[in-house]
N, C-alpha and C positions, 0 to 999 in steps of 0.2 A: 949223702949231702943231706944237709939239715936245714931248717927254717934260716939260720943265721948265716949260712954260707952260701945260699943260692942267690942268683941275681935279683935286683929290685923288679924288675920287669916279671920275674917268675913268682914273688911274693904278690905282686897285684893281682896276676892272673889266679893263684891260690885262693887269694883272699874273696874274689869274686865268685869262684867256683864254690867255696865254703858258703855262702849266702845261699846261692842256689840249691846246693844240694840239701842245707838245712830247711829251706822252705819245702822243698819234695818230702824230706823226712817228717816233718811236721803234718804234711798233705796227707802221707802214707797213715802216720798214727791216728788222724783223725778218722779216716775211713776204718781203720782197724777197731777203734772203739765203738765208733757209731754202729757198726755192724753188731758187736755185741751187745750193747745197750739198749739197742733199737727195742727189742722185745719188753725191757724193763719199763721203757718210758710209756708204751702203749699197753702194759698187761692186762689193765681192766677190759679194754676192749677186746683184746685176742682171747682172754678168758671168756668173754661173753659169746663170742662167735664159736669157740671149740668147746665150750661148757667145760672149764677147767675149774678145779677147786684150788685153795690157796697152797697146799701141799704140790699139786701137780704144777701151778704156775712157778712156785719157788724152784722146782725141780728142773723145768723147762729153762729157767734162766740159768741156774747153777750149773747145770749139765754140759754147757759150753765149755766149762772149764776143764772138764775131763779130756776131752781131746785136744784142748789146748795145752794141757800138759804134757800129754804124750807126744805132742808136737815139739814142745821143747826138747824133750828127751831125743826126739829123731833128728830134729833141725841142728841142735847144738854141735853134734860132731860133723855133719854135713858143714857147717859153718867154716870148718877149717879148710875146706878145699873149695868151696863153691863161692863164687862172687855175691856181693851184695846186691849187685844189680838182677842177678839170676833168681835169687832168694826172694827178692820182692817182686819182681815178675809172676814168677809160681805162685806166691802166696796171694797176691792180689788177684790174680785170674782165677784161682781156685774158689776163693771168698767171694768175689763176684758172681760167679756162676752159682754158688750155693743160695747166695742172697736171691738170685733170678727164681731159682726153684722155690724158695720160700715163700715167696709171692703167692704161689698156688696151693698151699698146704690146705687139706681139708680135714685132719684129724691130728689127736695129739701126738700118735707114734710119727707121723711124718714130719711134724715141727720138731720133735725131739732128734730124729735122725739127721734132720739137716742141719741143726745146731751143732751137732757132733762134726759133722763135715766141715763146716765153715770155722769152726774152733781149731782143728789140725791146720788149716792154711793160713789162719790170723796169727799162729804161732810163726810161721816162716816170716811173715810181714814183720814181726816183732824184732826177731834176730837179726834179720836182713837190715833193718833200721840201725841197730846197734852197731854192726859190723861197718855200714856206711859211715857212721858218725864217728867211729874209733879211725876211720881211714883219712878223714878230713879234719880233726880236731887234735890238739895237743892236750896232754893231761890236765894242763893248768886251766883248761877251758871246760873241760868235760862235765863238771858238776852244773855249771850255769846252762850248758847247751842241753844237757839230758833233763834237765829241770824244765827247759822249754818243750821239749818232746813230750814228757810227761804232762806238762800243762796242756798241749793240744789233746791229749787223750782225755783230760777232764773238759777241756772246750767242746769235743765231740758229745760228751754225755749231755752237757748243757744244751748243744744244738737237738739232740734227740728229743729233749723234753720240750724246748722252746718253738721247735718248727713239727715235731713228731705229733704232739698231742693237737695243735690247732689244725694241721695238716688232716690227721684222723678223723677228726670232727667235722672237716668240711668234706672229706671224700671217703676214706677207709684206711685201715691199718695196713692194707695191701698196697695202696698206692705209695704210701711211707716207706715201706719195704722196698718197692719198685725203684723209687727216687736213689735209695740209697745204694742198691745193686748198680744201677747206671753210673753213679759216681765212682764207684769202686773198680768198674772195668775201666772207665776213663783215665783213672790214676795209673792203672796197669800199663796202658798206651804210653802214658807220658814217661813212665819209668823206663819202658823199653827204647823210648827214643832219647833220651837225654842222661841218664843215670852214669856216672864216671865213679870207678871205685876208690879213687885217690889221685893223689897228685902225680904219682907215677905214669898214670894213663894220660897226663898232659904233655909227657914228653922229657919229664924232669928225672932222669935217671938215677936209680939208687936212692931216692928221697926217703927219709925216716923222720918220725917225730921223736925218736930216741927211745922208744919203749918196745920195739920189736924184737924178740929173742931170736938168738943166732939158729936155733933148733926149732925148724915148722912143725917138726914131727915129735914134740914132746907127748908123752902119754896122757891120757884123759884121766888117768887115775891121780895125777898130780893135782889135781883140782880138788879132790876129797881129803887129800892130806892135809889141808889148811883149814882153819877154824872159820876163815873167812867166808866161806860157802854159806855155813850155817848162820853167820852174823847177816850176811845179805837175805838169806831165805827167810829167816825172822822178821827182818826188816820189812821186807815185803809183804809178809804176812800182815802185820799191824796195819799198813796201809790199804792193801787189797781188801781185807776183811771190811775196813772201813767203808770203802768204795760200794762193794757190794750189797752190803748190809743196808746201808742208807739209800742208794740209789733204787733198790728194788722195794723198801718197805716204807721208809718215811712217809712219802705221798700217800699210799695207802692208810698209814696209822694216822696222818692228819686228817684224812677226810672221815676215818671211822670214828676216831676219839674226840677229836677238836671240831667235827662237823664242817670241816673246811668243804667248799663247794668243788667237784671234780675239776671244772675247768681252771681252778686256781693252782690245780697240780703243775701246770706249765709254769706258773711263777716259782713255786718253791723249787723244781727241778733245775730251771733256770739258774737261780740265785745260789743253789748247791754247786753247780758246775763251774760257774763263775767264779766263786770263792775258791775252789780248788785251782782254777787256772791262776789267779793271782796268787796264793800262798806257794803254790809249785815254783812260779817263777822267782818269787822273792827267796824261798829256800834254796834254789839252785844257785844263786849268787851268794847267800848266806854260807853254804857249804863250801864253795872255793875259798872262804875267808876265815870262817870259824872252825872248819875242821868237820870232816866227813864223818868219822864216830859220834862226836858230841850230837850232831843234827839228827842222827839215825836214832839215838836213844832219846833224845827229846820228842822226836816225833811219834815214836811209839807212847810215849806219856801223853801227849796230846790226844792221840786216838782213843786211849782210854778214857780221857776226859771228855771226848766227844760222844763216846758211847753213854757215859753218865748223863750228859746234856740230853739226849734224845731219849734216854730212859725216864728223865724227869719229865720230858714233854708228853709222855703218853700216861701220866698219872695225875698231871694238873692242868686244869683248865686254863687256856691261853688265849689271848687276843690273836687276831691274824697278824698283826704287825710283830709279835713276838715271835711267831712261826717264821716269818721271814727273816728276823734277825738269827736265829737259830741256824737257818739255813746259811746265812751270809758268814757265820763263824764257822761252821762245820769244814770247810777246806782246810781248816790248820792241821787236821789230821794227817795231811799229805804233804806237810811244811818240808820235811827232809827227804822226800821221795827221790829227787834228783841225785842226792848224796849216795845212796845206795848203790846205783849202778856205777857212779863215778869211784866210789870205794873199790868195787870189784876190778875195775879197769885199772886202778893203780897198785892192787895187791896181786893181779896176776898180769904177766906179758900180754902183749896184743896178740899173740898166738894162741893164747887160751881164754882172754878174757871174753870174746862173745858166746863161747860154749858156756863159761862160768856163768854168766848172766843168764843164759837159758835154763841151766841146772837149778840156779837159784829160784827162777821164777817157778818152778815147780810148787815149791813152797807156796808161793803167793796163789797159784793157781789152784791148790787145793782148797784153800781159804776161799777163792773166790767161787768155789763149788758148794763149799759147807755153809758159808754165809747165808745165801738166799732160800737154799734148801732148809737147814736147820731152823731158821726163823720162821719160814712158811710153815713147816711141821709143827713147830710150837704153836703158832697162831692157830693153825687147823686143830690141834690136839686139845687146846683150851677154849674152843666154842668161839674164836674170833678175838681172844685178848691179845694185846700186843705188848703187856706188861712182861711176859716171861720172855718173850723173845729178846727184847733189848736189854733184859738183864742178863742173858747169855752173852748177848754181844759184849757187854761190858766185863763180863768173868773172863772170858777169851782173850780180851784186849790186854787186861791185867797180868795174866799168865805170860803174855808176850813180852810186857815189860820186864817181868822179872828175869825171864830168860835172856834178854839182851843186856841187861845189867850185868849178869853173870860173865857172858860170853864176850861183849864189845869192849874189851880191855886191850889197850895198846901201849906200849911204853912210848913217851915221848921221843919224837925223832926217829922211830922205827919206820923206815921206807922200803923195805926189802920188797921183791918183787917175785913171785912165785914162778920160776922157771924149771930148774932141775938140779936137786929135788926139793920138794916142798917143805916147810917148815915142820 
């Protein structure tokens, strides 16, 4: 049975559940990202308490991505047999407990170990979220819906800076981490109580959006026989490198180079996050209308231009209003973020799409590790200069643009779905 053949009452019921599951997916994504970037938001304060130098701080932020990437490799095949509800429940519970322990860290080693633990469970949240969305929405809406999910990711980064810095100034960064831990565990309880994996669990037998493959046991190797895993992966790298690099080092750069007062970091971080939210939502709708490949290539180019923009900001004296304007523009580097995951769900059948997305995310996760660590190492080696760090940011984004221009080519009207065997 499909959307067009079921009864009107069933369509109304599905529409209501779609809204509820989308709201829950957004909530899950908010805490996933908030737990990831909480350290970046209060990096100067944690560094002062634990006596971290810039290289150590950058590594502590970026190292989260290592086990997030390992988690993607582990959770991707699991997604074929485990329900979205159970993946989200395990991911949220594991992350929440890790955040509880992170409140009490007393050394750099303890901080790094706990961020590694949290990263692994956060990966389960992300893939569980994608599986939940694919179960509740058809292909024609996935670009805009995934755009909303990714916008929630950026909204969480915004909230980390907007709420985390004032809360830390008023109390301590440990209190901030505790608030996030409690929130994550509350979402886990909500997930356990209300999540349904798709319309079939509403009693609509054999319901299908039309992209499910007849063979649920397709080998995972089919994913890697197609170029689309590389296209998706490098598209994610362009966006993730931009997120990780700017979220970690733009505020410290403005404080050091532009002599911005530390408390103004909340303003810059908030504006950057809101910019990402706005552009991700707009880009999601654009990708459903203008084409996903076009949006992926355009976004990589915009990420490169964003890197150049921030490089300019660390070599040129600017008034605070100009810094706010740069922060407001920065979200354009993520314009086509939703197009990446929607493209993979289009090129692979629903039996393989969550796993394909998980493996593609490994590309981006690697860049999320490299960006803060590499930039921090360059800053540390240069005695506190940010110029080399942002130049490296721009060079890497330029390489990604070149790779995508070569890989992301598709014949007009080509809509094959990778089922068996791949192209």
